[in-house]
N, C-alpha and C positions, 0 to 999 in steps of 0.2 A: 661418492655421494651423487645422486641424480640431480639434474638441473632443478627439478621441482623442489627437492629438499634444500638445495643450495640457495635457491631463491627465497624460500621461507627463512633460512638462516640469516641471509643478508638483510632482509626486510626487518627481522627482529633486531639485528645489531644497530640499525639506524633508526629504531623507533624510540630510543630514549630522548629526553628533552633536547639535548644538544650533543649529538654524536660527534666524535672527533673528525677532523678533516681527513685523517688517514682512513678511517672507516668509510667516510663518504666516497673517497676516491676508489677504495676497493669495491664498494657497492656499485659505483658508476661504471667502472671498468667491466665488472661482471655483467651488468645490465646491457652494456653496449655489445659485448661479445655474444650474449644469448638473446638479445632483442627482448629483454624483460621489461615490459611497460610498467608493471606494478612497482618495481623498484624505482624507476624514474619518477613515478607519481609520488612515492614516499619521499624521495629526495626533494622534490619541489615543495612538499609540505613542510620541510624543515625551516624553522625560523633562522637558523644559523648556516643555511646552505652556502657553501663556498661559491664566491662570485664567478670564478672561472668555470665551475661545473654548471651553474645556472646559465651562463652564456652559451655553453655547448648544448645544453638541453633546449634552449630557446630556438635553436637553429634546426631542430628536428622537424619532420613533416607529419608525424602522427597526429590525428585530430584530437585524440584523448590527451596527449601531452600538451598540446596548445591550449586545450580547455583548462587544464590544471595551471598552466602558466598564467592564463588570463585571470584565474581566481586568486592569485596572490594579492595580499592586501596592499602591496606597494604599487599596484597598477592604478592609475588615475582613471576617472570616468571618461574623460576626453580621449585618453589613449585607447581605451577599450572600444568605444564607439567608432573611433577612426579606424581601428584595426578590423572590426567585424561587420560594419554596416554594409560593406560590399562583398562580404564573404558568401560564396555560393555552395560550399560543401554542407549539405544537410546534416551529415553525421556530426560534424564539428558543432554546428549551431544547436543541434538537439542536445548534445552533451553539455553545452554551456547553459542551455535553458533549464537543465536539471540541477544546476548548481544553486547552493543556498545563500551565497554571500556576494551576489552581484548587485550593483547599484540599480535603483528603480529605472533609471533612464535606459539601461541596457535591456532590461526585461521588456520595456515598452518598445524598444527598437526591434526586438525579436517578434513581439506580438504583431507589430505593424507590417511585418514581412508577408503575413497572410499565408504561411505554409502550414498545412494541416498537421504534419508530424511534429513540427516545432511548437505549434500552438497547443497540441495535445499534451506535450511534455510540460509546457508552462502550467496548464491546468492541474497536472498531477503534482506539481511542486508547491508545497505548502508555504515556501518562502516568498513566492511571487505575490506582489501586491494586487489588490482587487482591481485597480484601474487597468493593469496589464491583462488580467484574466478576462475582464469584460471584452476587451478587444480580441483576445485570443479565442474566445468562445465562438465567434462568428466563423472563423476559418476552420476551427477544430470540428465543428458540427457539419461543415460542408464536406469534410472528408469521410463522413459516415454514410455511405450509400446503403440503401435499403436491402436487407437480407435477413435470413433467419437468425443471425447472431447480433444484429444491430442493436436491438432493444437492450440486451444485457450489457453490451459494451458501453452504450451511451449512459445507461443507468449507473454503471460503476464509475465512469469518468466524471460525472457530475455529482456524485455522492458527496454530501457535505459542503457543496459550493454555495457561495453567497447567492441570494435571490436575484440580484441584478445580473450576475453571470449567467444563471439559468435562463432568465428572461431573454437575454441577448441570443442565447442558443435557440430558444424556442421559436423566435420570430425569424430565424434564419435556417431552420431545418429543411432538408430536402427529401425527407422520407417519413412515412407514417410510423415505423418503429421508433424513430427518434422522438416524435411527439409523444408516443405512448410511454417512453422511458422518462420523459421530463414532466408530464402532466401532473403527477402527484407531488411534484416538488415546488409548485407555484400556488399562490392563493387563488381562490375561486374567482376573484376579480379578473384574472387573466384567462379564464376558461374560454370565453367568447373569442378572444384573439387567437387562442390555440386552435379551436375548431375551424375558424376562418382560414387559418393556415392550411389545415387539412383539406378544406374545400378547394383552396387555390391549387394545391399540389395535384388533386384528383382532376379538377376541371381543366387544368392546363396540360394534362396528359403526362405529368411527371411520375405519378403513382397510379397503380391499377388495383382496384379493390378485389379483383379476382385472384390475386396472389394470396396464398394461404397466410403468409406472415403479415400481410396488410389487413386481411380480415380479422386476424387475431388482435392486431394493433387497434383497429377500430373498436373492437369489443372492449379492450382495456380502457381506451379513452372514454367510451360511452359510459362505462361503469364508474368512472372517476368524476366526470364533470357534472356541474349543476344543471337543473332542468332546462333552462333557456338554451344552454349549449347542446343538450341532448336533442332539442327540437331541430337545431341546425343540422345535426348529424342525421336525424331521421329523414329530413328533406333531401339530403345528399344521397342517402341510400335509395330512396324512392326514385330519384332522378336517374341514378346509375342503373337501377333495375329496369327502368323503362327503356334503357338503351341496350339491355341484355349484357351489361358489362360485369355482372356479379358472378356469372358462370357457376362453378360448383359451390361458391360461398353464398349463393342466394338464400339458402335455407337459414343459415346462421345470421345473416344480415337482416333478414325479415323478422327473425326472432327479436332482434334489437328494436326494430320499429315498433313491435308490440309489447316490449318490456315496460314494466311499471317505472315511474320516476323514482319511487322509493324502493331501493334495492333490498331484497330479502337478506342479502349478505350483511348489509349494514344493520339490519334488525338483529341478526345473530351477534354481531359485534357489540351492539348496544347492551346486550344482556350480560356480557362478561364482567363488568365492574361490580355488579351486585350479586352475582351468583356465589353461593357458599359451598357448593359441592364440587370437589376437585374433579371428579369424573365428568360432571356436566360441563365444567369449564373446558376440559380437554375435548369433549364432544363438540362444543361450539367452535373451537379452533379448527377442528377437522372440517366442519361445514364451510368455514371461511376458506380453508386451504383448497377444498374441492371446487367450490364455485366462485371464489373471489379472485381478485387480481393482486398484484404485488403490494400496492400501498395498503390494501385492506388487510392483508396478512400481517404486514408490519404493525399496523394499528392494533390488531387483535393481540399480538404478542406484547406490545407496549402496555396494553390494559391488563394483560395477565401478570406482568411484572408488578404492577401496582396493586394487584389483588392478592392478599396474603394466603388465600385459599388455593391458589394455583399450584401446579406441580412444577418444582424447580427442574426436575429431570426432563419434563416435556419442553420447557422453555430452552434449556441448554441443548437439547436435541435439535432444536430449530434455531440455534444461535446465528447461523449464516443469514437468516431471513430478517434479523433484527435491524431496526433503524439505527443509524450511527449514534444518535443521541441517547438511545435506550441502553446501549451496551454498558455504560458505567452503572446504571441502575441495577442491571442484572448481576454484575460483578459484586456490587455491594450486598446484594441479596444472598449470594452463594459463598461469600468470603470465608465462612466457617466449614465449608464442605470441600475437603482436599480432593476427593474423587471428581467432583463436578468441575473444580478449577483445573484439574489435570486434563479433563476432557476438552475444556476450552483451549488450553495451551497446546495440546497435541494436535489440534485441528488448525484451521486458519485463524490467526489472531492479529488484531491491530496493535501497533506498538504502544498506543495510548493505554491499552489494557495492562500491559506489562508495567508501564510507568505508574499506573494507579495502584497496582498490587504491591510492587516492590520498593517504590521510591516515594519519599516525602521530603520536601525542602531540599532537594538535590542530595539526599543521603539515603542509604539502605534502611528500610524499616523491617524489624525482625518479624512482625506479624502482618499478614495480608491486609491491605487497606488500613493498616494501623491497629486493628483489633480482631483480625481473623485468625486463620491457621498459621502455624509456624512456617515462615517463608523459606527457611533453610531445608525443612522437610519437603516442601513443595518443589524447590529447585532440585533436590536429590531425585524426585520422582519424574521430573519433566526434562531435565537438562541433558538431552542427547541429540545428536545429529542436527537436523534442520531447526529444532527448537532452540538449541544452544546458539546456533548461528544467528537466528532471529534476535534472541535476547541480547547478544553482544552488540547489536546495532541500536539498542534502545538506551534509555537513561540508565538502565542497570549496568550496561557495558561501559557507559561513560562515567557514572558517578560511584559505582560500586564494583569495579572489575575484580577487586581482591576477593569479593564474595563469589562472583561468577566463576572465576578461574578454578575454584575448588571442585566444581561439578562439571564444567564444560569439557568436551572432548579436546584432545591436544591440538588437533588441526584448527579448531575454532580459536583456542587460546593463542596460538602462534600467529595466526593470520589476522585476528581482529582485536586482540588484547596485547599487542606487541610490546610496549614498554613495561607493562606489568608482568608479562610473561618473561621478558628478558631479566628483569630484576629478580623474579622468583627463581629462575634457573641459576643465575649467578649466586644468589644467597644460599641456595640449597646444595649446589654442586661444588661451589667454591673452587679450590685448586685440586680437587680429587680427580686426577687424570684418568684413573681407572673407571670412575663413575661416568666421566664425560665420554669415555670410549663406549661403554654400554649404552649410554643415552643416545649417542649417534647411531649405533647399530640397531637399537630397538625402535627408534623413531619412525622409520618408513612404514612399519606394519602396525603401529600402536593405534588403537581406537578408543582407549579409555582416557581418563583425565591426565593433565600435566603432572599434578602432584603424585598420582599413582605411578607414572612413568619414572619420575625422579626417585621415588622410594624403591622401585624395582631395580633401577640402575645402581643405586647405592648398595642395595642388598647383594646384588651379584658381585659388585666390586669388593665388598667386605668378605664374601665367601672366598673370592680368589686370593685375597690377602691371607686368610686363615688356613689355606690349604698347606 
């Protein structure tokens, strides 16, 4: 058996609630020989980990192992802060910042270090408290230098963040694309402060309007802010133009100077709620997509979801453009259409969508969202490859793994549904040595589900006995 398959086997054997010390020792010895970090991490997660094994693991030097050691519930806050406040290895600190069960004091310690990579990780971690994220926002945004990809990166990083976190980032931005990414996430009362930050960056020479991505950012900001803020931007553009600093962007910048305060795109958006013709609604969306900016497109789609006359297919086709808070409204709207749900799940999907569709009160619900399509039929349609792997890491994998294991590929079941997979294998293969032999031989090349592998193994074993 290859190391890869042996590793999977040992991880499965120690994934039961309290594996024997004998199995722990076997797994540890294999992990030590093969330098298998995954097995060591599984061992550290055990509530009944043998003390001598834990002592040996604690002396290892791998950052990922130390991060897992630190996450054990037996570690005190003082012990953790003492151990890591002077730690200089960014890899280790970043891994710790990604953990979900650390004390608030430790998250604050990481945030105060002011290291962009660590702060970025803290912002992405939903378990980190707001007070730590507010501090982290300052250094995280400082690491976002102006480039053609900055706006999308910043927008994704601050998606769904608290307003105070975004405000801290906005007043500490060092690039125009960062301002453009954040401007639609704050109330209009902050627009003046935001454009004053733009003026500061340009006048102090930190940002140059002649860069195409900066001129695009100015356009986004201009189309988003309220009239008083637009006036400040117009004055800035005129001043930079008088210095010859606009270069090739002069034409587009001057268009902004002459642009009306009432955006025609906003006029198109305003028509969506009351329009009754499906094709007209779709046409209005296209106007917004062609001439509008990101927050306007999101707003248009949000209004389409609220209008019963909108095309579900068109909204789903533009799912990636949806505002985070609008996604549940869409899912509830299409819960009776298995094809549209399948389209959502086979693309990029938030774990919250899976939770909404498959789980209620921490238990599997047979119908999507409680009263939609048959969830088992939906799982049979979508549960392959990356989708199965994603689902195993959601509440479905946590609270209803016995449902997921029926449809998931065997690799996902062994790697992410360990204890359930182990019990399933033991219950179905039992002491049938022939079936075990076929199971081990078929496993390396098997791409279908675990139940299918077991049934095939048992079938081959039965055929051999009957010869």
